[in-house]
Backbone as CSV, one residue per row, in Angstrom:
resi,resn,N_x,N_y,N_z,CA_x,CA_y,CA_z,C_x,C_y,C_z
1,MET,-37.252,84.062,74.329,-38.556,83.584,72.713,-38.681,82.508,73.414
2,PHE,-37.285,81.084,72.725,-37.120,79.817,73.723,-37.068,79.292,74.872
3,GLU,-37.214,79.478,75.672,-37.850,79.308,76.991,-39.237,79.454,77.139
4,THR,-39.237,80.523,76.989,-41.066,80.607,76.569,-41.984,79.910,75.554
5,ASP,-42.044,80.094,74.988,-42.126,78.420,74.124,-41.750,76.678,74.289
6,LEU,-40.818,76.231,75.374,-40.382,75.143,75.707,-41.237,75.380,77.058
7,ARG,-41.299,76.508,77.696,-42.280,76.327,79.066,-44.455,76.057,78.499
8,ALA,-43.847,76.884,77.828,-45.663,76.555,77.123,-45.337,75.588,76.342
9,ASP,-45.160,74.497,75.784,-45.099,73.607,74.893,-45.345,72.793,76.657
10,ALA,-44.646,72.906,77.122,-44.511,71.246,78.773,-45.864,71.180,79.281
11,VAL,-46.904,72.729,78.876,-47.812,72.435,79.764,-48.842,71.945,78.909
12,VAL,-48.928,72.281,77.537,-49.422,71.664,77.223,-48.980,70.095,76.706
13,VAL,-48.068,69.778,76.875,-47.536,68.197,77.021,-48.280,67.598,77.847
14,GLY,-47.365,68.331,79.080,-48.413,68.054,80.856,-49.671,67.702,80.891
15,ALA,-50.143,68.962,80.541,-52.090,68.394,80.806,-52.359,67.248,79.537
16,CYS,-51.952,66.923,78.592,-51.789,66.285,77.460,-51.872,64.693,78.217
17,LEU,-50.880,64.741,79.087,-49.917,63.004,78.700,-51.702,62.087,80.977
18,GLU,-51.542,64.239,81.694,-52.322,64.371,82.600,-53.658,63.553,82.677
19,ALA,-53.983,63.740,80.992,-55.586,63.508,81.146,-55.006,61.955,80.214
20,ALA,-54.330,61.782,80.066,-54.624,60.348,79.280,-53.769,59.470,80.142
21,ILE,-53.869,59.537,81.406,-52.932,58.545,82.548,-54.793,58.278,83.183
22,GLU,-55.388,57.963,83.021,-56.364,57.453,83.916,-56.218,57.429,85.203
23,GLY,-57.581,57.324,86.744,-57.751,56.726,87.950,-57.094,57.521,88.582
24,ASP,-57.032,56.735,89.377,-56.110,57.553,90.915,-55.985,55.805,91.980
25,PHE,-55.138,55.040,91.476,-55.094,53.988,91.977,-53.432,54.678,92.089
26,PRO,-53.077,53.062,92.884,-51.362,54.086,93.310,-50.655,54.179,91.900
27,LEU,-50.663,53.132,90.513,-49.953,52.880,89.312,-50.204,54.117,88.924
28,ALA,-51.340,54.132,88.519,-52.026,55.767,87.455,-50.462,57.247,88.302
29,ARG,-50.992,56.875,90.513,-50.362,57.870,91.144,-49.358,58.049,90.682
30,ALA,-48.585,57.071,90.344,-46.932,56.928,89.955,-46.171,56.596,88.853
31,MET,-47.093,57.085,87.493,-47.441,57.299,86.788,-47.167,59.026,86.398
32,ARG,-47.851,59.196,86.728,-47.914,61.027,86.678,-46.953,61.568,87.389
33,HIS,-46.508,60.485,89.192,-45.327,61.186,89.427,-44.350,61.294,88.390
34,ALA,-43.991,60.361,87.805,-43.169,59.928,86.861,-42.692,60.945,85.328
35,VAL,-43.982,61.637,85.047,-44.429,62.186,84.259,-44.612,63.747,84.670
36,ARG,-44.385,64.228,85.631,-44.141,65.726,85.746,-43.043,66.370,86.556
37,GLY,-42.592,67.394,86.194,-41.354,67.930,86.125,-40.706,68.475,85.282
38,GLY,-39.201,68.400,84.642,-38.334,68.728,84.017,-38.681,68.775,83.092
39,LYS,-37.416,69.438,81.801,-37.697,70.877,80.924,-39.095,70.522,79.504
40,GLY,-38.881,68.811,79.536,-39.899,68.645,78.572,-39.332,68.646,76.723
41,MET,-38.130,68.960,77.298,-37.321,69.327,75.905,-37.655,68.336,74.739
42,ARG,-37.971,66.446,74.540,-37.835,65.978,73.758,-39.840,66.847,73.249
43,GLY,-40.349,66.245,73.965,-42.058,66.680,73.078,-41.637,68.329,72.559
44,PHE,-40.940,69.279,73.424,-41.396,70.079,72.066,-40.106,70.099,71.532
45,LEU,-39.157,68.827,70.912,-38.742,68.887,69.247,-39.859,68.764,68.917
46,VAL,-40.813,68.086,69.382,-41.648,67.181,68.192,-42.215,68.650,68.511
47,MET,-42.924,69.593,69.066,-43.660,70.301,68.709,-43.238,71.276,67.770
48,GLU,-41.895,71.782,68.439,-40.804,72.683,67.504,-40.679,72.139,66.005
49,SER,-40.422,70.665,66.249,-40.353,70.964,64.290,-41.161,70.181,63.255
50,ALA,-42.643,70.202,63.868,-44.310,70.185,63.562,-44.294,71.931,62.473
51,ARG,-43.915,72.987,63.641,-43.852,74.234,63.322,-43.673,74.409,61.822
52,LEU,-42.605,73.786,61.618,-41.424,73.594,60.487,-42.482,73.568,59.494
53,PHE,-43.446,72.572,59.490,-44.439,72.434,58.582,-45.708,72.991,58.853
54,GLU,-46.383,73.802,59.438,-46.898,73.814,59.974,-48.628,73.275,60.139
55,ILE,-47.545,72.305,60.890,-48.263,72.020,61.640,-49.284,71.805,62.916
56,ASP,-51.002,71.771,63.194,-51.275,72.218,64.188,-50.500,71.962,65.453
57,PRO,-50.515,73.402,66.671,-49.724,72.320,67.944,-50.748,71.430,68.690
58,GLN,-52.764,70.729,68.691,-53.681,70.746,68.638,-53.005,69.395,67.950
59,GLN,-52.818,69.097,67.534,-52.196,67.533,66.810,-50.498,67.417,66.507
60,SER,-49.428,68.303,66.939,-48.359,67.345,67.438,-48.340,67.099,68.857
61,MET,-48.882,67.628,69.731,-48.482,67.417,71.146,-48.979,66.294,71.722
62,TRP,-50.079,65.286,70.835,-50.180,63.704,70.607,-49.126,63.436,70.432
63,PRO,-47.571,63.089,70.004,-46.823,62.613,69.779,-45.493,62.984,70.424
64,ALA,-46.058,64.656,70.739,-44.831,64.689,72.222,-45.343,64.214,73.347
65,ALA,-46.355,64.584,73.901,-46.950,63.835,74.708,-46.682,61.910,74.879
66,ALA,-46.376,60.937,73.558,-45.737,60.001,73.557,-44.109,60.012,73.660
67,ILE,-43.476,61.656,73.394,-42.095,61.245,73.215,-41.646,60.787,75.122
68,GLU,-42.297,61.684,75.769,-41.968,62.294,76.744,-43.256,61.191,78.225
69,ALA,-43.688,59.973,77.765,-43.689,58.810,78.257,-43.117,58.078,78.093
70,MET,-42.340,57.647,76.075,-41.147,57.079,77.053,-39.757,57.606,77.188
71,HIS,-39.611,58.957,77.310,-38.558,59.130,78.609,-38.659,58.821,79.815
72,ALA,-40.084,59.435,80.327,-40.785,59.308,81.443,-39.884,57.372,82.120
73,TYR,-40.341,56.683,81.578,-40.285,54.977,81.825,-39.247,54.562,81.977
74,SER,-38.215,55.160,80.658,-36.605,55.114,80.836,-36.248,55.163,82.334
75,LEU,-36.500,56.938,82.271,-35.926,57.102,83.511,-36.280,56.274,85.247
76,VAL,-37.641,55.836,84.872,-37.758,55.004,86.085,-36.876,54.158,86.500
77,HIS,-36.758,53.907,85.114,-36.086,52.033,85.636,-35.169,52.163,85.586
78,ASP,-34.843,53.364,84.714,-32.987,53.593,84.762,-32.566,53.573,86.926
79,ASP,-33.082,54.620,87.277,-33.332,55.167,88.462,-33.763,54.185,89.639
80,LEU,-33.883,52.635,89.426,-34.275,51.364,90.055,-31.934,50.782,90.405
81,PRO,-32.538,49.969,91.800,-32.100,49.514,92.417,-30.688,49.055,91.477
82,CYS,-31.740,48.007,90.588,-30.316,46.974,90.107,-30.352,47.220,89.062
83,MET,-30.575,49.036,88.570,-29.478,49.661,87.692,-28.525,50.596,88.369
84,ASP,-28.790,52.451,88.371,-28.002,53.151,88.771,-28.486,53.390,90.368
85,ASP,-29.908,53.229,90.615,-29.755,53.111,92.116,-29.687,54.331,92.227
86,ASP,-30.825,55.367,92.043,-30.945,56.243,92.369,-32.519,56.696,93.046
87,ASP,-32.125,57.672,94.269,-32.586,58.381,95.332,-33.912,59.305,95.203
88,LEU,-33.496,60.232,93.359,-33.721,61.536,93.156,-33.869,61.608,91.324
89,ARG,-34.471,61.997,90.930,-34.942,62.240,90.200,-36.084,63.566,89.931
90,ARG,-35.533,64.881,89.392,-35.681,65.708,88.991,-36.561,66.517,89.815
91,GLY,-35.894,65.896,91.123,-35.249,67.288,92.861,-36.027,66.736,93.392
92,GLN,-37.178,65.392,92.916,-38.741,64.448,93.755,-37.735,63.315,93.836
93,PRO,-38.671,62.442,94.861,-38.182,61.126,95.409,-37.852,60.153,93.445
94,THR,-37.028,59.443,93.753,-38.049,58.527,92.794,-38.997,57.379,92.092
95,VAL,-39.564,57.138,91.615,-40.720,56.302,91.511,-41.193,55.177,92.397
96,HIS,-39.361,54.496,92.519,-39.321,53.671,93.723,-38.879,53.699,94.913
97,ARG,-38.360,55.148,95.519,-38.224,55.430,96.815,-39.411,55.949,97.096
98,LYS,-40.803,56.397,96.463,-42.129,57.353,96.848,-42.954,56.208,97.467
99,TRP,-42.724,54.929,96.282,-43.808,53.581,96.182,-42.516,52.687,96.265
100,ASP,-42.445,52.039,95.864,-41.710,50.316,95.803,-40.564,50.049,94.671
101,GLU,-40.187,49.189,94.304,-39.759,48.612,93.061,-40.601,47.832,92.241
102,ALA,-41.429,47.018,92.841,-42.422,46.095,92.136,-43.547,47.317,91.106
103,THR,-44.052,48.836,91.939,-44.674,49.610,92.127,-44.148,50.609,90.537
104,ALA,-43.123,51.210,90.582,-42.225,51.679,89.181,-42.112,50.830,88.208
105,VAL,-41.451,48.777,88.713,-41.178,48.382,86.834,-42.624,48.180,86.324
106,LEU,-44.358,47.856,87.253,-45.005,48.425,86.178,-45.405,49.761,85.938
107,ALA,-44.522,50.758,86.744,-45.230,52.586,86.166,-44.351,52.084,84.417
108,GLY,-43.311,52.378,84.853,-42.435,52.048,83.816,-43.200,51.326,83.033
109,ASP,-43.265,50.303,82.422,-43.970,49.759,81.696,-44.791,50.398,81.453
110,ALA,-46.094,50.414,82.622,-47.588,51.025,81.869,-46.828,52.594,81.131
111,LEU,-46.093,53.273,80.828,-46.044,54.897,80.379,-45.357,54.358,78.939
112,GLN,-43.936,52.583,78.855,-43.968,52.787,77.726,-45.598,52.369,76.726
113,THR,-45.914,51.412,77.489,-46.654,51.196,75.888,-48.591,51.936,76.017
114,LEU,-48.184,53.207,76.590,-48.608,54.971,76.762,-48.572,55.087,75.411
115,ALA,-47.304,55.372,76.033,-46.603,55.815,74.474,-46.870,55.550,72.718
116,PHE,-46.950,54.484,72.619,-47.207,53.421,71.598,-48.713,53.874,71.489
117,GLU,-49.967,53.412,72.592,-51.075,53.789,72.465,-51.510,55.479,71.935
118,LEU,-51.049,57.090,72.071,-51.097,57.929,71.982,-50.177,58.197,70.364
119,LEU,-49.653,56.942,70.167,-49.088,57.684,68.690,-50.299,56.912,67.915
120,GLY,-49.975,55.726,68.176,-51.463,55.302,67.249,-52.846,55.369,67.836
121,ARG,-53.359,56.888,68.165,-54.175,57.836,68.103,-54.508,58.487,67.004
122,GLU,-56.261,58.213,65.965,-55.965,59.478,65.113,-55.663,60.643,65.052
123,GLU,-56.043,61.014,66.908,-55.817,62.922,66.473,-54.006,63.075,66.622
124,THR,-52.719,61.659,66.420,-51.979,62.066,65.426,-51.282,63.039,64.896
125,SER,-52.359,61.892,63.544,-52.451,61.709,62.543,-53.428,61.291,61.592
126,ALA,-54.299,61.782,60.744,-55.382,61.106,60.021,-55.060,59.776,59.158
127,ASP,-53.297,59.890,58.988,-52.785,58.975,57.577,-52.640,58.507,59.052
128,ALA,-52.740,57.086,58.748,-52.636,55.647,59.519,-50.983,54.888,58.727
129,HIS,-49.977,56.471,57.543,-49.153,55.253,57.732,-48.058,56.345,58.350
130,VAL,-48.765,56.870,58.971,-48.110,58.002,58.912,-47.735,57.660,60.481
131,ARG,-48.947,57.357,61.623,-49.326,57.068,61.986,-48.262,55.379,62.908
132,ALA,-48.313,54.193,61.285,-47.550,53.632,61.614,-46.176,53.678,61.521
133,ASP,-46.243,54.794,61.026,-44.881,55.410,60.628,-43.572,55.391,62.128
134,LEU,-44.331,56.293,62.505,-44.388,56.524,64.058,-43.803,55.546,65.537
135,VAL,-44.833,54.585,64.998,-45.176,53.454,65.972,-43.596,52.820,65.611
136,LEU,-43.385,52.280,63.877,-42.329,51.809,64.761,-40.479,51.964,64.423
137,SER,-41.881,53.443,63.996,-39.650,54.258,64.425,-39.031,54.658,65.339
138,LEU,-40.409,54.829,66.467,-40.264,54.801,67.933,-40.007,53.353,68.763
139,ALA,-40.248,52.421,67.496,-40.234,51.346,68.323,-38.267,51.032,68.773
140,GLN,-37.648,51.364,67.207,-37.124,50.674,67.045,-36.156,52.168,67.353
141,ALA,-36.081,53.264,68.125,-35.331,54.078,69.151,-35.807,53.605,70.223
142,ALA,-36.474,52.905,70.532,-36.166,52.513,72.094,-35.805,51.128,72.601
143,GLY,-35.604,51.051,71.853,-35.723,49.117,71.793,-34.322,48.920,71.584
144,ALA,-33.877,48.042,71.008,-32.819,47.521,71.211,-31.724,47.105,70.101
145,LYS,-32.785,48.816,69.001,-31.407,48.681,68.223,-30.887,50.132,68.581
146,GLY,-31.231,51.011,69.669,-31.548,52.458,70.368,-31.364,52.800,71.944
147,MET,-32.448,53.102,71.779,-31.805,53.836,73.934,-31.299,52.169,74.453
148,VAL,-31.958,51.471,74.644,-32.326,50.176,75.068,-30.810,49.496,75.133
149,LEU,-30.254,49.610,73.654,-29.071,49.140,72.992,-27.794,50.198,74.044
150,GLY,-28.020,51.160,74.065,-27.286,52.523,75.015,-26.604,51.915,76.600
151,GLN,-27.997,51.549,77.534,-27.949,50.695,78.971,-27.572,50.281,78.805
152,ALA,-27.363,49.059,77.887,-26.962,47.283,78.171,-25.466,47.779,77.626
153,LEU,-24.798,49.133,76.814,-23.080,49.068,76.833,-23.158,49.551,77.864
154,ASP,-23.401,50.567,78.235,-23.169,51.486,79.562,-23.223,50.189,80.282
155,ILE,-24.264,48.973,81.229,-23.874,48.151,81.868,-22.795,47.311,81.927
156,ALA,-22.507,46.852,80.806,-21.394,45.553,79.527,-19.833,46.706,80.287
157,ALA,-20.374,48.197,80.909,-19.266,49.305,80.689,-18.518,48.876,81.885
158,GLU,-19.103,49.232,83.345,-19.039,49.066,84.800,-18.511,48.468,84.939
159,SER,-18.994,46.721,84.626,-17.914,45.412,84.254,-16.129,44.885,84.204
160,ALA,-16.529,45.560,82.380,-15.379,45.730,81.136,-13.693,45.940,82.586
161,GLU,-13.189,44.521,81.426,-11.497,45.615,81.970,-11.654,46.575,81.795
162,LYS,-11.020,47.288,80.779,-10.774,48.658,80.212,-11.882,49.698,79.958
163,PRO,-11.015,50.262,80.544,-12.211,52.373,79.636,-12.668,51.373,78.239
164,LEU,-14.418,52.180,78.141,-14.827,52.203,77.154,-13.217,53.704,76.492
165,THR,-13.315,53.871,74.346,-12.860,54.541,73.883,-13.766,55.891,73.583
166,LEU,-12.979,56.657,72.953,-13.886,57.432,71.880,-15.067,57.266,71.709
167,ASP,-15.004,56.426,71.267,-15.520,55.974,69.705,-16.864,55.254,70.506
168,GLU,-16.691,53.869,71.262,-17.421,53.198,72.237,-18.920,54.056,73.206
169,ILE,-17.727,54.525,74.082,-19.005,55.405,74.120,-19.512,56.780,73.330
170,THR,-18.856,57.631,72.948,-20.228,57.970,71.406,-20.740,57.121,70.740
171,ARG,-21.024,56.066,70.356,-22.054,54.231,70.605,-22.822,54.543,71.314
172,LEU,-22.675,54.101,72.614,-22.615,53.930,73.583,-24.714,55.028,73.913
173,GLN,-23.774,56.834,73.829,-24.734,57.052,74.035,-25.425,57.717,73.110
174,ALA,-24.855,57.452,71.719,-25.898,57.950,70.491,-27.328,56.593,70.902
175,GLY,-26.530,55.762,70.544,-28.418,55.062,72.033,-29.070,55.493,73.104
176,LYS,-28.051,55.433,74.260,-28.379,56.046,75.176,-29.192,57.189,75.136
177,THR,-29.246,58.065,74.599,-29.624,59.887,75.154,-29.534,59.801,73.915
178,GLY,-29.138,59.646,72.845,-29.257,60.076,71.095,-30.242,59.360,70.209
179,ALA,-31.011,59.215,70.998,-31.697,58.463,70.053,-33.346,58.647,70.279
180,LEU,-33.666,58.889,71.062,-34.609,59.516,71.016,-35.032,60.924,71.102
181,ILE,-33.761,61.564,70.800,-32.640,63.228,71.001,-33.493,63.353,69.527
182,THR,-33.606,62.862,68.652,-32.717,62.608,67.141,-34.366,61.872,66.740
183,TRP,-35.056,60.858,67.257,-36.706,61.168,66.862,-37.258,61.836,67.387
184,SER,-37.266,62.933,68.130,-38.331,63.788,69.518,-38.089,65.044,67.928
185,ALA,-36.250,65.457,67.651,-36.646,66.359,65.793,-37.244,65.932,65.156
186,ILE,-36.496,64.963,64.193,-37.354,63.911,63.449,-38.462,64.399,63.000
187,CYS,-39.467,64.435,64.212,-40.841,63.603,64.227,-42.096,65.386,63.197
188,GLY,-41.406,65.698,63.260,-42.387,67.186,62.849,-42.312,67.057,60.890
189,GLY,-41.613,65.697,60.412,-41.316,65.297,59.290,-42.340,64.273,59.093
190,ARG,-41.740,63.798,60.375,-42.253,62.377,59.600,-43.886,62.436,59.561
191,LEU,-44.549,63.373,60.688,-45.585,63.650,60.246,-46.042,65.075,58.874
192,ALA,-45.286,65.457,58.633,-45.285,66.157,57.057,-44.736,65.174,56.185
193,ARG,-45.066,64.082,56.412,-44.631,62.862,55.512,-43.077,63.465,54.586
194,ALA,-41.918,64.211,54.692,-41.034,65.518,54.053,-39.706,65.027,54.441
195,ASP,-38.752,65.659,53.472,-37.179,65.451,53.669,-36.795,64.595,55.007
196,LEU,-35.935,63.948,55.589,-35.490,63.600,56.920,-34.771,64.521,56.921
197,ALA,-33.711,63.905,56.587,-32.208,64.076,56.475,-32.143,65.515,57.243
198,PRO,-32.815,66.964,56.887,-32.111,67.732,57.599,-31.571,67.615,59.244
199,LEU,-33.393,67.020,59.608,-33.703,67.027,60.731,-32.825,66.257,61.640
200,THR,-31.978,64.887,60.956,-31.695,63.743,61.669,-30.690,64.419,61.866
201,THR,-30.113,64.931,61.293,-28.679,66.324,60.714,-28.645,66.182,62.282
202,TYR,-29.382,66.922,62.876,-29.879,67.741,63.359,-29.196,67.414,64.647
203,GLY,-30.776,66.162,64.320,-31.176,65.546,66.169,-30.210,64.648,66.812
204,ASP,-28.939,64.626,65.508,-28.126,63.505,66.220,-26.578,64.436,66.581
205,ALA,-26.499,65.696,66.611,-25.949,66.584,66.728,-26.002,67.398,67.960
206,LEU,-27.323,67.192,68.040,-27.755,67.379,69.047,-28.187,66.904,70.954
207,GLY,-27.852,65.835,70.179,-28.178,64.647,71.535,-27.116,64.342,71.986
208,LEU,-25.937,64.114,70.543,-24.679,63.839,71.474,-23.979,64.769,71.578
209,ALA,-24.739,66.338,71.258,-24.565,67.559,72.360,-25.010,68.056,74.082
210,PHE,-26.194,67.315,73.943,-27.023,67.157,75.113,-26.035,66.489,76.214
211,GLN,-25.537,65.265,75.940,-24.833,63.981,76.395,-23.912,63.990,77.457
212,ILE,-22.878,64.810,76.272,-21.806,65.404,77.111,-22.012,67.075,77.840
213,ALA,-23.172,67.466,77.979,-23.261,68.503,78.674,-23.895,67.651,80.257
214,ASP,-24.493,66.245,79.653,-24.836,65.944,81.259,-23.617,65.420,82.000
215,ASP,-22.702,65.327,81.214,-21.460,64.389,81.572,-20.688,66.113,82.150
216,VAL,-21.145,67.498,81.210,-20.083,68.141,81.751,-21.345,68.348,83.490
217,LEU,-22.151,68.779,83.342,-22.620,69.252,84.696,-22.018,67.796,86.064
218,ASP,-22.695,66.961,85.598,-22.128,65.732,86.324,-20.534,65.999,87.227
219,VAL,-19.809,66.871,86.505,-18.591,67.015,87.511,-18.734,69.173,87.803
220,GLU,-19.631,69.428,86.887,-19.381,70.689,87.634,-20.987,71.638,88.395
221,GLY,-21.972,71.010,88.362,-23.287,71.280,88.344,-23.511,70.538,90.307
222,ASP,-24.662,71.217,90.645,-25.104,70.791,91.750,-25.784,69.713,92.659
223,ALA,-26.562,69.343,92.694,-27.653,68.461,92.528,-28.972,69.141,93.114
224,SER,-28.586,70.075,94.051,-30.179,71.261,93.609,-30.874,71.886,92.745
225,GLU,-29.206,71.459,91.805,-30.684,72.487,90.193,-30.284,71.272,89.502
226,VAL,-29.286,70.355,90.141,-29.558,69.122,88.531,-30.867,68.781,88.805
227,GLY,-31.190,68.699,89.793,-32.485,68.315,90.733,-32.042,66.221,90.666
228,LYS,-30.736,65.725,90.705,-30.352,64.843,90.504,-28.890,64.351,91.094
229,ALA,-28.694,62.918,91.332,-27.452,63.067,92.268,-25.540,63.512,91.119
230,VAL,-25.275,64.511,91.513,-24.041,64.536,90.709,-22.709,63.658,90.773
231,ARG,-22.038,63.386,90.550,-20.099,62.754,90.584,-20.059,61.893,90.665
232,LYS,-21.446,61.232,90.458,-21.653,59.957,90.491,-20.436,58.439,89.525
233,ASP,-20.491,59.752,88.074,-19.451,58.848,86.886,-18.670,58.601,87.671
234,ALA,-17.493,59.467,87.942,-16.215,59.503,88.525,-16.516,58.676,90.001
235,GLU,-16.770,59.364,90.969,-17.056,57.908,91.805,-17.051,56.531,91.346
236,ALA,-17.375,56.007,90.564,-17.597,54.625,89.648,-16.377,54.436,88.981
237,GLY,-15.860,55.463,88.394,-14.448,55.088,87.422,-14.901,54.840,86.309
238,LYS,-16.087,55.317,85.825,-17.162,55.199,84.209,-16.567,56.126,83.292
239,ALA,-16.037,55.251,82.168,-15.235,56.326,80.908,-16.797,57.681,80.779
240,THR,-16.348,58.476,80.469,-16.505,59.884,79.987,-17.027,60.594,78.571
241,PHE,-17.270,61.796,78.315,-16.504,62.384,77.599,-15.588,63.497,78.121
242,VAL,-16.432,63.649,79.293,-15.294,63.688,80.525,-14.087,64.108,80.562
243,SER,-14.226,62.862,80.817,-12.822,61.624,81.646,-11.888,62.087,80.219
244,LEU,-12.823,61.368,79.222,-11.861,61.233,78.151,-11.128,62.773,77.029
245,LEU,-12.297,63.158,76.672,-11.667,64.328,76.637,-10.863,66.428,77.497
246,GLY,-11.219,64.945,79.012,-10.499,66.764,79.741,-12.035,67.416,79.650
247,LEU,-12.348,68.301,80.586,-13.946,68.920,80.395,-13.893,70.343,80.063
248,GLU,-12.687,70.290,79.185,-12.499,71.823,78.624,-12.715,71.265,76.870
249,GLY,-12.116,70.136,76.786,-12.228,69.859,75.399,-13.447,69.396,75.272
250,ALA,-14.408,68.900,75.887,-15.291,68.525,76.556,-16.513,69.098,76.075
251,LYS,-15.968,70.335,76.751,-17.120,71.584,76.755,-16.575,73.080,74.751
252,ASN,-15.995,71.891,74.630,-15.130,72.347,72.792,-15.610,71.826,71.825
253,ARG,-16.350,70.102,72.077,-16.515,69.381,71.390,-18.762,69.948,71.060
254,ALA,-19.004,69.539,72.834,-20.396,70.063,72.671,-20.660,71.024,71.692
255,GLU,-19.889,72.224,71.855,-19.969,73.871,71.199,-19.529,73.264,69.260
256,GLU,-19.059,73.028,69.192,-18.913,71.619,67.832,-20.272,72.035,66.885
257,LEU,-20.522,70.354,67.666,-21.821,69.335,67.949,-22.705,71.143,67.754
258,VAL,-22.425,71.354,68.955,-24.291,72.648,68.763,-24.437,73.016,67.056
259,GLU,-23.194,73.955,66.621,-22.271,74.793,65.576,-23.133,73.606,64.450
260,HIS,-23.067,73.032,64.202,-23.090,71.873,63.527,-25.170,71.015,62.815
261,ALA,-25.462,71.800,65.040,-26.761,71.011,64.439,-27.248,71.741,63.886
262,CYS,-26.764,73.166,64.563,-28.008,74.691,64.180,-27.380,74.814,62.519
263,ASP,-26.158,74.153,61.826,-25.809,74.381,59.928,-26.987,74.081,59.328
264,ALA,-27.042,72.557,59.799,-27.849,71.293,59.810,-29.499,71.934,59.470
265,LEU,-30.139,73.120,60.101,-31.744,73.233,60.011,-31.363,74.752,59.342
266,SER,-30.491,75.319,58.593,-31.183,76.415,56.491,-31.241,75.976,55.393
267,CYS,-31.600,74.993,55.301,-33.082,75.042,55.075,-33.988,75.333,55.747
268,TYR,-34.542,75.797,56.819,-35.817,76.286,56.953,-35.973,77.764,57.039
269,GLY,-34.292,77.940,56.900,-34.329,79.608,56.868,-34.181,79.607,58.622
270,GLU,-35.289,81.389,58.437,-35.665,81.960,59.905,-36.538,81.314,60.653
271,LYS,-37.424,79.836,60.551,-38.202,79.329,60.934,-37.750,78.467,62.029
272,GLY,-36.802,77.686,61.340,-35.612,77.223,62.502,-34.604,77.928,63.278
273,GLU,-34.984,78.775,63.845,-34.561,79.550,64.676,-34.781,79.030,66.008
274,THR,-35.629,79.055,66.430,-35.984,78.691,67.917,-35.529,76.706,67.875
275,LEU,-35.540,76.187,66.274,-34.340,74.958,66.932,-33.053,75.284,67.784
276,ARG,-32.830,76.147,66.959,-30.808,76.591,66.762,-30.980,77.439,67.800
277,ASP,-31.708,77.604,69.042,-31.439,78.294,70.479,-32.766,77.004,71.499
278,ALA,-33.054,76.253,70.948,-32.305,74.904,71.058,-31.578,74.994,71.764
279,ALA,-30.019,74.134,70.659,-28.979,74.030,71.101,-28.289,74.323,71.461
280,ARG,-28.046,76.087,71.062,-27.675,76.464,72.218,-27.935,76.131,73.919
281,PHE,-29.072,75.745,73.548,-29.192,76.118,74.997,-29.216,74.366,76.328
282,VAL,-29.070,73.334,75.522,-28.859,72.947,75.777,-27.654,72.447,76.386
283,ILE,-26.183,73.186,75.403,-25.445,73.623,76.399,-25.031,74.195,77.608
284,ALA,-26.054,75.354,77.552,-25.990,76.537,78.525,-26.481,76.206,79.475
285,ARG,-27.682,74.849,79.701,-28.086,74.697,80.369,-27.023,74.295,81.978
286,ARG,-27.801,74.865,83.391,-27.653,74.547,85.040,-27.899,73.490,85.375
287,SER,-29.520,72.465,85.073,-30.062,71.135,85.391,-30.295,70.558,84.040
């Protein structure tokens, strides 16, 4: 059920993004390349959290497309030579390899602004206060208080005299990976103007479990399955949850976080079961 819903939502969100990226010139083609592929987990979390409050998918697909555009921008910039310098993303050449660095920078810029454009559309919500809340909260999650802060901390760690501690790596990843995942999980509550506490707890735990699973995949995964280079962290001597907790310790911590995430959904009863399945999937995935 979960994986069927994940694929179905990815098709809906992908079509929404394809339609939103207008034109057939190099920048537009690069943007479309960047948003294609991947599982669409963040978009799925938006649409599934909206279903908890019986919000029409024709409405929730707009903020779902917005978060996928924002995520794609972050990957395009993260892959650049001045950042992680990757050649492969989602099993395809990275944007700067397929085109050039300038096109990659501009495609990322355009995808970021597209995210806010999508949130500002009346299709996202007829309530202007809801739209403003979504724009403000995504700006905070994606910027220097969230994802970009996490990325900056990650870059700083590469030249630090000492490896990061567990608390420091947790803070880093809560921004770099977790902030957009939490925003996605909360989005349905924002659309419904409902209590955000249960979904915030769920999203925070899920985001951290997701990153731990990524660290495990970097050790155990195969590039052909993962769709990007693996074992780069170990080669760079970076502190990760695996290097700090050990492989089995990291897996155990991820399982604890998934249990905590699932428990947070108890107030939704059976309606929360697909989101619980999503949390379990996060640490079972092979890519």
